[in-house]
C-alpha positions in Angstrom: -121.7 -137.4 42.8 -119.4 -139.8 45.0 -120.0 -141.4 48.6 -117.4 -139.6 51.0 -116.7 -140.3 54.7 -115.2 -137.3 56.9 -113.8 -138.2 60.0 -113.1 -136.0 62.9 -111.0 -137.4 65.6 -111.3 -134.5 67.7 -114.3 -132.3 66.9 -115.4 -129.2 68.7 -118.1 -126.5 69.2 -117.0 -123.3 67.9 -117.7 -120.2 69.7 -117.1 -117.7 67.4 -116.8 -114.1 68.4 -116.7 -111.2 66.4 -114.6 -107.9 67.8 -113.6 -104.7 66.1 -110.0 -105.0 67.7 -109.2 -107.3 70.8 -107.9 -105.4 73.7 -105.6 -107.7 76.0 -106.6 -107.4 79.7 -109.5 -105.1 79.1 -113.4 -105.7 78.5 -114.1 -106.3 75.0 -117.8 -106.1 73.7 -118.4 -108.4 70.8 -120.2 -107.4 67.5 -121.6 -110.7 67.4 -121.4 -114.3 69.1 -122.1 -117.7 67.2 -122.1 -121.3 68.6 -121.6 -123.6 65.7 -120.9 -127.8 65.5 -117.4 -127.9 64.1 -114.1 -129.3 63.5 -112.5 -129.9 60.2 -114.1 -133.0 59.3 -117.2 -131.6 60.0 -116.7 -128.3 58.1 -115.7 -130.7 55.2 -118.7 -132.5 55.4 -120.8 -129.2 55.2 -119.0 -128.4 52.0 -119.1 -131.8 50.3 -123.0 -132.2 51.1 -123.5 -128.8 49.7 -121.9 -129.8 46.5 -124.1 -132.8 46.5 -122.1 -135.7 47.5 -123.3 -138.5 49.9 -121.6 -137.9 53.0 -121.0 -139.9 56.3 -119.4 -138.1 59.2 -117.8 -140.3 62.1 -115.6 -139.5 64.5 -116.0 -139.2 68.6 -118.8 -136.7 70.2 -119.4 -136.3 73.9 -122.8 -137.7 74.9 -123.5 -134.6 77.0 -123.4 -131.8 74.3 -124.3 -133.6 70.9 -127.2 -131.7 70.3 -125.8 -129.1 68.1 -124.1 -131.8 66.2 -127.3 -133.9 65.7 -129.1 -130.7 64.6 -126.3 -129.5 62.6 -126.1 -133.1 60.5 -129.8 -133.3 60.1 -129.6 -129.7 58.4 -126.4 -130.7 56.3 -128.2 -133.9 55.1 -125.2 -136.3 56.1 -125.3 -139.4 58.1 -124.1 -139.5 61.6 -122.2 -142.3 62.4 -120.1 -140.8 65.1 -119.3 -142.7 68.3 -120.6 -141.3 71.8 -118.2 -140.8 74.5 -118.9 -140.0 78.2 -118.7 -136.0 78.8 -118.9 -133.1 76.8 -117.2 -132.1 73.4 -114.9 -129.4 73.5 -115.7 -125.9 72.8 -113.0 -123.9 70.9 -113.3 -120.3 71.1 -112.3 -118.0 68.1 -111.8 -114.3 68.1 -112.1 -112.6 64.9 -111.0 -108.9 64.4 -112.5 -106.9 61.8 -108.7 -106.9 60.1 -108.8 -110.6 59.6 -106.8 -111.5 62.7 -108.3 -114.5 64.6 -106.9 -115.8 67.9 -107.9 -119.4 68.7 -108.2 -120.9 72.3 -108.6 -124.4 71.4 -109.5 -127.1 74.3 -107.6 -130.5 74.4 -110.9 -132.4 73.9 -112.2 -135.7 75.0 -110.0 -138.5 76.4 -110.1 -141.5 73.7 -109.3 -145.0 75.1 -107.6 -147.9 73.3 -111.3 -149.4 73.1 -112.8 -146.2 72.0 -110.3 -146.1 69.1 -110.5 -149.8 67.9 -114.6 -149.5 68.0 -114.2 -146.5 65.6 -111.7 -148.6 63.3 -114.5 -151.3 63.4 -117.1 -148.8 62.2 -114.7 -147.7 59.4 -114.0 -151.6 58.5 -117.2 -152.3 58.2 -118.0 -149.6 55.7 -115.2 -150.5 53.5 -116.1 -154.1 53.5 -120.0 -153.3 52.5 -120.2 -152.3 48.7 -123.3 -150.3 49.5 -121.8 -147.9 52.0 -117.8 -147.8 50.7 -116.8 -144.5 50.4 -114.8 -143.5 47.4 -112.5 -141.4 49.7 -111.9 -140.7 53.6 -111.3 -137.4 54.7 -109.3 -137.2 58.0 -109.2 -133.7 59.3 -108.2 -131.9 62.6 -106.1 -132.6 65.9 -105.8 -135.8 67.2 -108.0 -136.4 70.5 -105.9 -137.1 73.6 -105.3 -140.8 73.9 -104.7 -141.2 69.9 -101.2 -141.5 68.7 -99.8 -140.3 65.5 -98.9 -144.2 65.2 -102.4 -145.0 65.7 -103.5 -142.5 62.8 -100.7 -143.8 60.5 -101.9 -147.6 60.9 -105.7 -146.4 59.8 -104.2 -144.6 56.9 -102.1 -147.5 55.8 -105.2 -149.9 56.4 -107.2 -147.9 54.3 -104.6 -147.4 51.5 -104.3 -151.3 51.4 -107.8 -151.4 50.7 -107.4 -148.8 47.5 -109.7 -146.0 49.6 -108.4 -142.6 48.7 -107.4 -140.6 52.0 -107.4 -137.0 52.3 -105.4 -135.8 55.4 -105.5 -132.2 56.9 -103.6 -132.1 60.4 -100.2 -131.1 61.5 -97.2 -131.9 63.5 -96.7 -135.6 64.2 -99.9 -136.7 62.9 -99.1 -135.3 59.4 -95.7 -137.0 59.2 -97.3 -140.4 60.5 -99.9 -139.8 57.4 -97.7 -139.3 54.9 -95.4 -142.0 55.8 -98.4 -144.6 55.8 -99.2 -143.3 52.2 -101.6 -140.5 52.7 -103.5 -139.7 48.9 -103.7 -135.9 49.8 -102.6 -133.6 52.1 -103.0 -129.7 52.6 -100.5 -128.1 54.8 -100.4 -124.4 55.2 -96.5 -122.8 54.8 -95.8 -123.1 58.4 -96.8 -126.7 58.7 -94.9 -127.6 55.7 -91.9 -125.9 57.3 -92.3 -128.1 60.2 -92.5 -131.3 58.0 -89.6 -130.3 56.2 -87.7 -129.3 59.1 -86.4 -126.2 57.6 -87.4 -122.5 57.2 -89.3 -121.6 54.0 -88.9 -117.8 53.5 -89.2 -117.4 49.7 -91.9 -118.7 47.5 -89.2 -120.6 45.8 -88.3 -122.6 48.9 -92.3 -123.2 49.4 -92.5 -124.6 46.1 -89.6 -127.0 46.6 -91.0 -128.0 50.1 -94.3 -128.9 48.3 -92.3 -130.6 45.4 -90.6 -132.9 48.3 -94.1 -133.5 49.8 -95.4 -134.8 46.5 -92.0 -136.7 46.0 -92.7 -138.3 49.2 -95.8 -139.9 47.6 -98.7 -137.5 48.4 -100.2 -137.5 45.0 -102.8 -134.6 45.6 -100.1 -132.1 47.3 -102.0 -128.6 48.5 -100.2 -126.0 50.0 -102.4 -123.0 51.0 -100.4 -119.5 52.0 -103.8 -117.6 52.6 -104.1 -114.5 50.1 -100.7 -115.3 48.4 -102.6 -118.4 47.0 -102.6 -122.2 46.7 -100.0 -124.4 45.2 -101.3 -128.0 43.7 -99.0 -130.5 42.7 -100.3 -134.0 41.5 -99.9 -136.1 38.1 -101.6 -133.2 36.5 -98.4 -130.9 36.9 -97.9 -127.9 39.1 -100.6 -125.5 39.4 -100.8 -122.3 41.2 -103.9 -120.3 42.1 -104.4 -116.7 43.2 -107.6 -115.9 45.3 -109.6 -112.8 44.2 -109.6 -109.9 46.6 -112.1 -109.7 49.2 -112.9 -108.1 52.7 -111.9 -110.5 55.3 -114.2 -111.2 58.2 -112.8 -114.7 59.0 -110.3 -117.0 57.8 -111.4 -120.1 60.2 -113.0 -122.1 57.7 -111.1 -121.5 54.6 -108.8 -124.1 54.8 -111.5 -126.8 55.3 -113.6 -125.1 52.5 -110.5 -125.3 49.9 -109.5 -128.8 50.8 -113.1 -130.2 50.4 -113.5 -128.3 47.3 -110.5 -129.9 45.7 -111.6 -133.3 46.9 -115.0 -132.8 44.9 -113.1 -131.4 41.8 -110.8 -134.6 41.9 -113.7 -136.9 42.6 -115.7 -135.0 39.6 -112.8 -135.7 37.4 -112.6 -131.8 36.7 -110.3 -130.2 34.4 -107.1 -129.2 36.9 -107.5 -125.7 36.0 -111.5 -125.7 36.7 -111.2 -127.5 39.8 -108.3 -125.3 41.3 -110.1 -122.3 40.2 -113.5 -123.1 41.8 -111.8 -124.4 45.2 -109.8 -121.4 45.4 -112.9 -119.1 44.8 -114.9 -120.9 47.4 -112.2 -120.6 49.9 -112.2 -117.0 49.3 -116.0 -116.6 49.6 -115.9 -118.6 52.8 -113.3 -115.6 54.4 -116.2 -113.2 53.9 -118.1 -114.4 56.7 -118.2 -117.0 59.7 -118.5 -120.4 58.1 -117.8 -122.3 55.1 -117.9 -121.4 51.6 -121.1 -121.0 49.6 -121.2 -121.4 45.9 -124.8 -120.2 45.9 -123.5 -116.4 46.8 -124.7 -114.1 44.3 -121.7 -113.0 43.3 -119.6 -116.4 43.3 -119.4 -116.5 39.6 -117.5 -113.1 39.6 -115.2 -114.9 42.3 -114.3 -117.7 40.1 -113.6 -115.2 36.9 -111.5 -113.1 39.5 -109.2 -116.0 40.4 -106.2 -116.4 38.5 -104.8 -119.9 38.0 -101.7 -121.0 35.9 -99.7 -124.3 35.2 -96.0 -124.0 35.9 -93.7 -125.0 33.3 -91.1 -127.7 34.0 -88.2 -125.1 34.5 -90.2 -123.4 37.2 -91.1 -126.7 39.0 -87.7 -127.8 39.5 -87.7 -130.6 36.7 -89.9 -132.7 39.0 -91.8 -134.2 36.1 -89.0 -134.4 33.8 
């Protein structure tokens, strides 16, 4: 298995509240409440560690409430290399209704100074330059904390790529654009995020596919576009692939994308056949939506989910001639 570093610039404690149906302006009674150490980079670390990889987590945590993260990292079996800042890590509230609708209320996060950022860059530089700790891939996931600019993220991505480290990025908006321009190895926008990057409306499967091909053409060698229950498109040097997930009862979609991206990184690092890698990742993402948290490949019926996931490779005509 591989050594992987995940970077959460703006992690959070997720307060997940289960509801039958959210009634605005009224008293709502929760079916269940759970407080979890989270953030996209933390979620990806949880998946990758469960799949057997040697994982280090870094980023910024507030020193006042880092105990849930310390406990989670120990339970996950990952290395904690997060920098502590004065104050508290933000708490994001996720209201999950039984029909699968999720309402997010996200706090802005800890303010990061230029000095804080340079300390983090120094941590990464030390690991890249140390052959015993150098990761095969760095996964940067989530939003930027206040004080961290898209340009700073772009410089970090460029620096890692210059030293031949694969950089997988799951973010959005200006941060995504900066990472792409800097040479990110992989990206996983959803359809809305892809539309924002292209600057045009994507109102058909053909339009979505063309935008995904544009992203691949911009240099993102592992382009993943997630469209929920409508499936996943993966474009790489292996061709253009599509997967449709199995039908499942949706409880929460919060960690589905993080699970998908981490599982695809796993498949690429393990050099799995493309159909097998995409099928496994899509099935694991489908498993995740059945409960709060990331996907669990040890679920009793996971093999059935894998079998029920449909994967196909598009021919060159359908792919728009991108590989001609």
